[in-house]
C-alpha positions, -999 to +999 in steps of 0.1 A: +668-631-419+648-608-442+642-622-476+628-593-497+625-614-528+598-635-511+576-606-502+542-601-518+516-573-513+479-578-516+457-547-518+420-544-514+405-513-527+370-499-519+366-518-486+350-502-457+373-494-428+353-517-405+359-547-428+396-544-435+410-560-402+384-587-400+391-597-436+428-598-427+421-621-397+401-644-419+428-646-446+455-651-419+436-679-402+429-698-435+463-692-450+479-723-464+501-707-490+523-681-473+547-684-444+531-654-427+506-626-434+508-591-419+485-561-423+491-524-426+471-493-433+486-459-441+470-429-425+476-393-413+479-378-379+484-343-365+516-338-345+515-309-321+547-300-304+533-269-288+542-247-317+526-251-351+508-284-356+517-304-387+506-334-405+525-367-404+521-400-423+518-431-402+513-468-406+488-488-385+502-524-385+492-558-372+511-571-341+531-596-362+542-570-388+579-569-379+581-607-373+566-614-407+591-591-424+620-607-405+630-573-391+648-571-357+655-539-338+690-526-335+683-517-299+653-524-276+623-543-289+594-541-312+558-547-302+546-582-309+513-601-314+498-616-282+491-653-282 
């Protein structure tokens, strides 16, 4: 069951893109304080449907993102972390 009152966000500014995910893996593996940690990064992509291309916002997330948030799909399934 989701518990939004127990969610916290940590943000690291001015990190190189190459360091962000390895830093998350290190924090996740050494975590002793939180029930779970998930990572996300906001970005932009171009969506081209054959007419006029347009920009769309997207989130790149870790494989455990939905599990950590306690979110279950109404239909189907979400992707999951392997292992």
